[in-house]
N, C-alpha and C positions, 0 to 999 in steps of 0.2 A: 253536345257534351264535348268539354276541352280537356285534353289530356296534357298534363304537365311532365315533359320528358326529362327535367333536371329539378332535383330535389336537395337541398343541403341541411346537414346536420353538424355539429361538433363532438368531437371525442379527444380522449388524452393520451400520449403515448408517454409512459412512464421511462423514467432513465433504466437501464439494464443495472444490475449489480455485479460488481466485479470484486475479487479478493486479491490483497495485497500480500506479496511475501518478500521478505529480507534475509539477507545474510549478512554477518558481522565479522570485521578482522579479529584475527587473535592479537593479543598483545602482551607485554611485559608487564608485570606489577609495576605499578606508578602510584600507589596508595589512592586512588580516585576511580569512581565508578564510570568514567567516562568512557565510551566506547565508540566505533566508526563503523558505519554502515558500508559493507563491501559493494553489494547489490541490492537493487529493488525490482521486482519483476509482477506484472500482473495476469491472472488467468480471468478467463471469462471476457476478453475483449472479442467482437465480433469482425470477422472478414479482416478485409485491410485498414478498419479504422485506428487512428493515430491517436494512442492514449498512452500516457507514460504516468508511472507512479513517482511522485518526487517529493522533496523535504524530509522533514523528520527528525527528531532529536533522540538519539540511542544511547543507552547507558546500560552496564551490568547491572544485575540484582543486587549486589553485595561488592565491596573493594577487594575481598579476600581472593588469593590465589587459587587457583583449582581449575581442573577440566570440566567441559560440558556445560560452562556457566550460562544462566539465563541472559539474553538482552533483549530488551524491550525499545521499540521504536515507537514514538508518539508523534501525533501531528501531520502524519502522512497527508497526501493530496493527489489529485489527479491534474494533469496537464496536457495538453497537446489539441489539435483541431477538432477532434470529434469529442473532448473531454464531457462536455455539457450533457453527452447522450447517457452518461454513465454515473453511477455512485461507488462510493466505496463501503462494503460491508463493514468494515471497521478502519477507522483513522489510525490504529495501532497494529502492530505486529510483534511477534516474538520469536527467538531462535536462539541457539546454542553457539558459544565460541569457547576457546580455550584462553584461560588466562594464566598465564605463567608466574609462580612466584620466586623471584631471585633477591 
């Protein structure tokens, strides 16, 4: 009887899902829906992995002045040395910002 002390098989390691969050800058009314992303953060990154939330185009839901206006950021992506080990739950995020009418 011969015993094989080593055996092999294959399995998959799927990318972990992370959640992106954004904040937007307030602005003075300028007649457009253009918005600026103030910060991008990720939750769900493991240990000391190097992963960042990058990119994205931001816009207010409407061009009218007011407070707590919805800002949507689309086209977000991941970067960094460990980015291939992660996937975004969504490539868009929303936040609120103040848009003053003057």
